[in-house]
N, C-alpha and C positions, 0 to 999 in steps of 0.2 A: 852283872853275867858270869856266873863261872861255865865255861865249856871245855875245859881242861879235859884233854886227852879223847875228846869227841870225833867219832869220827865223820867229817863234812868233806868227806871226797869225792872228788867232783859235784860238788855242791853249787848252786846256782845262786849266790850270796851278795850279785851285781847290785852297787849303790846303798850294800845293808851299813847299817851304824852300829857298829862292834866295838864305838870307844867306850873306854874301861875295864874290855873284855877279858877274863881270862881264856886265854887260848892256846895255852903252855902243854904240850906234849900232840896238841889236836892235829888229825892229818887230814892235812886241805891241798893235799896233792889234786891238782889236774881242777882244782874250784875255782869257779868264774868270780873272782874279787872286783871286779871291775866298777870301779870309782866310793869303793865300798871306804868309809871313817873305820877309821882301825888305831887313833888317836888315842895315847897310853894305851893300848892293847899290850897283852901280854902275850910274846908268842914263841919264849925262849921252846926250842926241843919241838916246836912245830914242824908239818910238816909241809913245805910250801913248793913241790917238785911238778914244775909246769902251771905252778898257781896261773891263773890272770891278772896281776897286781897294776893292770894300766890306769893311772889316773886314783888312784887309792892315796888314800891322805894315811903317810904312816905314824907310826908312835911316834916318832919326835916332830910329828907337824911337818917333815915335807910331801911332796907329791911323787911317786913314784911314774917314770914315765917310761 
């Protein structure tokens, strides 16, 4: 899924499966990514300022606390 440079500012992506997505350069500032699956997701240059990543599976497989 190619969402590079997408504007998802303040989006509710709680529990979303974004595995293998390309979010490089996307604006995810203040987005709710609680419990989201970001396994192998490309996040280079993505804006995650104030995003809620609690419980999200990060690209390397770790769970964000």
